[in-house]
Wavefront OBJ file of the C-alpha trace (Angstrom):
o trace
v -0.720 -33.008 34.116
v -2.974 -34.744 36.639
v -3.606 -38.425 36.177
v -7.068 -39.521 34.951
v -7.646 -41.249 38.275
v -7.762 -37.867 39.990
v -10.764 -36.978 37.898
v -12.555 -40.278 38.429
v -12.222 -41.384 34.793
v -12.036 -44.929 33.611
v -10.371 -45.759 30.351
v -12.900 -46.810 27.723
v -12.674 -50.458 26.811
v -13.494 -52.121 23.562
v -15.795 -55.064 24.121
v -15.528 -58.094 21.871
v -18.461 -60.234 20.947
v -17.810 -63.550 19.181
v -20.084 -65.650 17.031
v -19.053 -69.047 15.740
v -20.383 -70.624 12.567
v -19.638 -73.947 11.008
v -19.308 -73.471 7.275
v -19.520 -76.049 4.518
v -21.942 -78.892 3.856
v -22.449 -81.612 6.386
v -20.851 -85.041 5.744
v -23.102 -87.331 3.769
v -24.418 -90.361 5.702
v -23.025 -93.732 4.775
v -25.192 -95.895 2.516
v -27.175 -92.889 1.402
v -28.708 -94.696 -1.593
v -26.111 -93.601 -4.149
v -26.188 -95.526 -7.452
v -23.029 -97.615 -7.892
v -21.001 -97.080 -11.038
v -21.282 -99.955 -13.589
v -18.464 -102.475 -13.450
v -15.964 -102.648 -16.258
v -15.329 -105.921 -18.051
v -12.136 -107.823 -17.152
v -11.813 -106.401 -13.701
v -11.749 -108.732 -10.754
v -13.767 -106.578 -8.479
v -17.092 -107.691 -7.121
v -20.069 -105.422 -6.888
v -20.505 -104.101 -3.429
v -16.909 -104.861 -2.374
v -15.862 -102.497 0.335
v -12.515 -100.816 0.460
v -9.972 -102.231 2.872
v -8.970 -98.707 3.851
v -11.879 -96.591 5.008
v -11.963 -93.102 3.549
v -11.137 -90.395 6.048
v -13.269 -87.325 5.565
v -11.377 -84.079 6.126
v -13.309 -81.846 8.482
v -13.463 -78.289 7.355
v -12.157 -75.739 9.790
v -14.680 -73.656 11.622
v -14.795 -70.059 10.567
v -14.937 -67.614 13.465
v -16.656 -64.318 12.917
v -15.541 -61.608 15.338
v -17.606 -58.469 15.777
v -16.268 -55.537 17.769
v -18.552 -53.154 19.592
v -17.171 -49.669 19.032
v -16.341 -47.538 22.028
v -17.847 -44.064 22.407
v -14.786 -42.389 20.958
v -14.673 -44.480 17.803
v -16.180 -42.893 14.743
v -16.138 -44.152 11.201
v -18.145 -45.447 8.328
v -18.134 -49.061 9.563
v -19.531 -47.992 12.922
v -22.286 -46.006 11.223
v -23.257 -49.005 9.119
v -23.789 -51.114 12.247
v -26.278 -48.612 13.645
v -29.843 -49.770 13.161
v -32.359 -47.379 11.615
v -33.876 -45.277 14.375
v -37.081 -43.396 14.974
v -37.354 -39.853 13.676
v -40.094 -37.263 14.275
v -42.731 -36.444 11.719
v -42.173 -33.304 9.586
v -38.889 -32.502 11.332
v -37.125 -31.488 8.126
v -39.819 -28.988 7.179
v -39.932 -27.695 10.755
v -36.158 -27.223 10.702
v -36.297 -25.436 7.340
v -38.961 -23.072 8.709
v -36.883 -22.292 11.791
v -33.884 -21.529 9.583
v -36.045 -19.108 7.605
v -37.259 -17.384 10.778
v -33.679 -17.189 12.074
v -32.127 -15.962 8.831
v -31.797 -12.404 10.192
v -29.364 -13.559 12.915
v -30.642 -10.801 15.174
v -31.334 -12.680 18.413
v -29.279 -11.909 21.548
v -27.324 -15.160 21.160
v -26.175 -14.034 17.701
v -24.369 -10.957 19.050
v -23.682 -11.863 22.681
v -23.256 -15.633 22.726
v -20.124 -17.475 23.803
v -18.544 -17.033 20.360
v -18.477 -13.261 20.977
v -17.315 -13.144 24.607
v -13.629 -14.000 24.337
v -10.733 -11.829 23.168
v -9.868 -12.954 19.617
v -6.433 -11.330 19.876
v -5.437 -13.317 22.975
v -3.163 -16.388 22.741
v -5.033 -19.641 21.958
v -4.728 -20.978 25.500
v -6.148 -17.764 26.957
v -8.969 -17.697 24.398
v -9.998 -21.226 25.354
v -9.991 -20.294 29.035
v -12.186 -17.277 28.334
v -14.613 -19.465 26.365
v -14.940 -21.826 29.310
v -15.354 -18.985 31.782
v -18.109 -17.342 29.722
v -19.941 -20.680 29.608
v -19.694 -21.046 33.376
v -21.143 -17.559 33.809
v -23.954 -18.165 31.296
v -25.797 -20.802 33.313
v -29.241 -19.477 34.347
v -28.228 -16.076 32.987
v -29.310 -14.003 29.996
v -26.759 -13.435 27.246
v -26.738 -9.677 27.869
v -25.774 -10.148 31.522
v -23.089 -12.729 30.695
v -21.563 -10.464 28.041
v -21.417 -7.557 30.508
v -19.649 -9.655 33.123
v -17.130 -10.886 30.557
v -16.383 -7.316 29.465
v -15.607 -6.292 33.044
v -13.376 -9.325 33.563
v -11.501 -8.835 30.283
v -10.866 -5.188 31.139
v -8.658 -6.414 34.008
v -6.855 -8.996 31.854
v -8.748 -12.270 31.950
v -6.312 -15.169 32.433
v -6.014 -18.076 34.831
v -3.337 -16.176 36.748
v -5.350 -12.950 37.041
v -8.412 -14.785 38.346
v -6.378 -16.645 40.978
v -4.893 -13.338 42.114
v -8.342 -11.710 42.441
v -9.999 -11.969 45.849
v -13.463 -13.468 46.076
v -15.174 -10.189 46.942
v -13.760 -8.379 43.918
v -14.550 -11.321 41.618
v -18.130 -11.347 42.899
v -18.487 -7.638 42.178
v -17.175 -8.127 38.636
v -19.533 -10.946 37.680
v -22.661 -9.707 39.489
v -25.593 -9.942 38.611
v -25.145 -13.303 36.829
v -27.349 -16.038 38.237
v -26.012 -17.784 41.373
v -23.004 -15.476 41.319
v -21.771 -16.512 44.776
v -21.530 -20.174 43.752
v -19.894 -19.172 40.500
v -17.164 -17.253 42.327
v -16.304 -20.467 44.154
v -16.475 -22.645 41.029
v -14.386 -20.239 38.943
v -11.652 -20.131 41.569
v -11.609 -23.920 42.001
v -11.631 -24.609 38.270
v -8.900 -22.046 37.592
v -6.668 -23.651 40.223
v -7.171 -27.091 38.633
v -6.389 -25.742 35.167
v -3.187 -24.119 36.386
v -2.025 -27.179 38.306
v -3.084 -29.943 35.904
v -3.310 -28.400 32.434
v -0.715 -25.648 32.382
v -3.418 -22.978 32.316
v -5.229 -24.527 29.336
v -8.605 -26.285 29.382
v -9.159 -30.036 28.909
v -9.693 -31.291 25.366
v -12.366 -33.890 26.145
v -15.913 -33.831 27.474
v -15.070 -36.360 30.183
v -12.317 -34.162 31.627
v -14.310 -30.959 31.285
v -17.133 -32.492 33.292
v -14.787 -33.087 36.228
v -14.298 -29.334 36.641
v -16.420 -27.621 39.334
v -19.385 -25.756 37.869
v -19.129 -27.300 34.376
v -22.131 -29.224 33.070
v -22.802 -31.195 29.869
v -24.086 -28.228 27.844
v -20.995 -26.181 28.738
v -18.665 -29.089 27.979
v -20.079 -29.730 24.504
v -20.104 -26.021 23.628
v -16.530 -25.665 24.895
v -15.467 -28.537 22.654
v -17.117 -26.866 19.653
v -16.065 -23.254 20.220
v -12.702 -23.698 21.952
v -11.411 -26.854 20.262
v -13.400 -26.945 17.005
v -14.655 -30.461 17.746
v -18.298 -31.530 17.691
v -18.676 -33.925 20.610
v -22.427 -33.750 21.105
v -25.496 -31.504 21.059
v -25.425 -28.636 23.545
v -28.880 -28.566 25.133
v -30.001 -25.686 27.335
v -33.484 -24.742 28.499
v -34.424 -23.331 25.066
v -33.382 -26.456 23.155
v -35.023 -28.646 25.793
v -38.318 -26.748 25.667
v -38.565 -26.462 21.872
v -37.607 -30.098 21.273
v -40.479 -31.217 23.461
v -42.958 -28.775 21.917
v -42.123 -30.017 18.430
v -42.064 -33.627 19.677
v -38.500 -34.065 18.487
v -38.089 -36.611 21.267
v -39.722 -40.031 21.145
v -41.215 -39.401 24.568
v -41.429 -36.375 26.829
v -38.050 -35.627 28.387
v -37.646 -34.109 31.824
v -34.150 -32.644 31.674
v -31.782 -31.066 29.119
v -29.420 -34.022 29.400
v -32.228 -36.483 28.685
v -33.188 -34.341 25.694
v -29.595 -34.381 24.417
v -29.493 -38.171 24.425
v -32.897 -38.372 22.719
v -31.888 -35.925 19.966
v -28.555 -37.612 19.301
v -30.355 -40.904 18.657
v -31.881 -39.628 15.421
v -30.641 -36.149 14.435
v -27.938 -36.372 11.721
v -24.528 -35.639 13.169
v -23.780 -32.883 10.667
v -26.580 -30.838 12.281
v -25.367 -31.164 15.867
v -23.244 -28.010 15.900
v -25.968 -25.880 14.286
v -28.931 -26.882 16.376
v -27.991 -25.091 19.613
v -27.621 -21.571 18.256
v -30.562 -22.064 15.912
v -33.015 -23.135 18.616
v -31.672 -20.784 21.300
v -32.309 -17.742 19.090
v -35.691 -19.158 18.058
v -36.564 -19.555 21.736
v -35.442 -16.026 22.536
v -37.551 -14.440 19.799
v -40.507 -16.660 18.908
v -40.953 -19.876 20.886
v -40.894 -18.070 24.243
v -41.122 -19.964 27.553
v -44.363 -18.183 28.430
v -46.909 -17.042 25.825
v -45.033 -18.278 22.722
v -45.677 -16.220 19.597
v -47.360 -19.005 17.644
v -49.305 -16.560 15.468
v -46.087 -15.458 13.731
v -44.414 -18.881 13.662
v -44.065 -20.638 10.322
v -44.466 -23.951 12.143
v -47.878 -23.149 13.589
v -49.619 -25.754 11.425
v -46.866 -28.333 12.024
v -46.235 -27.844 15.729
v -48.062 -30.289 18.044
v -47.850 -27.821 20.941
v -49.440 -25.026 18.875
v -52.435 -27.236 18.166
v -53.108 -27.511 21.861
v -53.027 -23.755 22.536
l 1 2 3 4 5 6 7 8 9 10 11 12 13 14 15 16 17 18 19 20 21 22 23 24 25 26 27 28 29 30 31 32 33 34 35 36 37 38 39 40 41 42 43 44 45 46 47 48 49 50 51 52 53 54 55 56 57 58 59 60 61 62 63 64 65 66 67 68 69 70 71 72 73 74 75 76 77 78 79 80 81 82 83 84 85 86 87 88 89 90 91 92 93 94 95 96 97 98 99 100 101 102 103 104 105 106 107 108 109 110 111 112 113 114 115 116 117 118 119 120 121 122 123 124 125 126 127 128 129 130 131 132 133 134 135 136 137 138 139 140 141 142 143 144 145 146 147 148 149 150 151 152 153 154 155 156 157 158 159 160 161 162 163 164 165 166 167 168 169 170 171 172 173 174 175 176 177 178 179 180 181 182 183 184 185 186 187 188 189 190 191 192 193 194 195 196 197 198 199 200 201 202 203 204 205 206 207 208 209 210 211 212 213 214 215 216 217 218 219 220 221 222 223 224 225 226 227 228 229 230 231 232 233 234 235 236 237 238 239 240 241 242 243 244 245 246 247 248 249 250 251 252 253 254 255 256 257 258 259 260 261 262 263 264 265 266 267 268 269 270 271 272 273 274 275 276 277 278 279 280 281 282 283 284 285 286 287 288 289 290 291 292 293 294 295 296 297 298 299 300 301 302 303 304 305 306 307 308 309 310 311 312
């Protein structure tokens, strides 16, 4: 396996922040006006006589509170408790419930032709994960129907790392055409497949950081690959549909200009247990109702709650 340095990764460090606090009451000043105890009869002690041996006051040890700032990979209840309450959009729960109702039929293109349906379920796990990644690379700027067709043609020839590396560029281009930017994708698929064979034994990386070092793999693809291929929710997969709808509903504190900016904005407030659902939910909603051009607001259950609909 290749070393992390070859991929330009730096090991995450845990930063330590210290705060010191002196606990316990301060020492009382001498001669603080305390009332002397009455003298007992028969004792040869004079009032106000000072002790020959001054009393040594024991200083209490300082208590040191140490707070650790969790690294990105650390998850747990204690980390969640340290997170300050964040902003959340108005009416988002009702808007989400309405979208779920509109998407209950599961009849959008993504529901039948999305990445979850493009790999061979009978293939070995390593091959399945490779096919998931490849379908994601093909899907960029491409409709689900076109991506699914390209994957069918590739699988018909036996879709593995080895078979792709043995396929010449011209043939590979013919197989994946007409996916968007197919010439660039031929190059990226070949380069990525070579890296996977050399560094990962034909498997795909199991972290977002490593996936992002592969040619032609972006954040949306990396997070979806983690979810579908590895069964791990690493973040929200944001494509153009999720980006557009999030801004129309004002699910971001301010207008975002890119899918990656939208992902960070959503992850600041959206409960983590919704992260894996939100991509497929909003992609299908964007394919059927909240269209890029001339959205079908008249049939949308969120018409009265959507800020963008009020401006149309």
